[in-house]
C-alpha positions in Angstrom: 2.9 10.6 -4.5 3.4 11.5 -8.1 1.1 9.1 -9.9 1.8 6.1 -7.7 -1.1 3.6 -7.5 -2.0 1.4 -4.6 1.2 -0.8 -4.1 1.2 -4.3 -2.7 4.5 -6.1 -2.1 4.1 -9.7 -3.1 6.7 -12.4 -2.5 9.4 -12.8 0.1 11.5 -9.9 1.3 15.2 -10.3 0.5 16.5 -12.9 2.9 18.4 -16.2 2.9 16.6 -18.9 1.0 15.6 -22.1 2.7 12.7 -23.6 4.7 10.8 -22.0 7.5 12.9 -21.6 10.6 10.5 -19.7 12.8 7.8 -17.0 12.9 10.1 -14.5 11.3 10.0 -16.6 8.1 6.2 -16.4 7.6 5.3 -14.2 4.7 2.7 -11.4 5.1 1.2 -9.0 2.7 1.9 -5.2 3.1 -0.6 -3.0 1.3 0.0 0.8 0.9 -3.4 2.5 0.7 -3.3 5.8 -1.0 -7.0 6.5 -0.5 -10.5 5.3 -1.4 -13.5 6.4 -3.5 -17.1 5.3 -3.3 -18.8 4.6 -6.6 -22.1 3.2 -7.5 -22.1 -0.1 -9.5 -23.2 1.9 -12.5 -20.3 4.4 -12.2 -17.9 1.5 -11.7 -19.2 -0.3 -14.8 -18.6 2.9 -16.9 -15.0 3.4 -15.9 -12.7 3.9 -18.9 -9.0 4.0 -19.5 -7.6 7.5 -18.7 -10.6 8.4 -16.5 -9.7 10.2 -13.2 -11.2 8.9 -10.0 -11.1 11.4 -7.1 -9.8 9.8 -3.8 -10.6 10.9 -0.3 -7.1 12.1 0.4 -4.7 14.8 -0.9 -1.4 14.0 -2.6 0.7 15.0 0.5 -1.5 13.1 3.0 0.1 10.1 4.7 -0.8 6.7 3.3 -2.1 3.8 5.4 0.1 0.7 5.9 -1.9 -2.5 6.1 -0.4 -5.8 7.2 -2.6 -8.7 6.1 -5.5 -6.1 5.9 -4.9 -4.6 9.4 -3.8 -1.0 9.8 -0.3 -1.1 11.4 1.1 2.3 10.5 1.3 5.3 8.2 3.9 6.4 5.7 5.0 8.8 3.0 5.4 7.7 -0.7 8.6 8.8 -2.3 9.8 8.2 -5.9 13.3 6.9 -6.2 15.3 5.7 -9.2 14.3 2.1 -8.4 10.6 3.1 -8.3 8.1 4.1 -5.7 9.0 3.4 -2.0 7.4 4.2 1.4 9.0 5.9 4.3 7.4 4.6 7.5 6.5 7.7 9.5 4.2 6.1 12.2 3.9 2.6 13.7 0.7 2.0 15.6 0.9 0.2 18.9 -0.4 -3.4 18.8 -3.4 -4.1 20.8 
């Protein structure tokens, strides 16, 4: 993961411009969750630039893929010339 923070794709995916033509044109938010940490309000208020916050996962652990806040799969963060990207490694079955 090499220093990549929680990434959220905002805006439309590359596609033809124009009005909505169907459900495939509805924008959704994809969040890549690297991990979480529980802090007290006091600890959170004392956070400073450069401080390290320990997450509940290791660097090589899969990341969670959330679509509009719902877990839909898992992936692996890779660094490319263009920046951080995610390889989807597991897609959960919809219920």
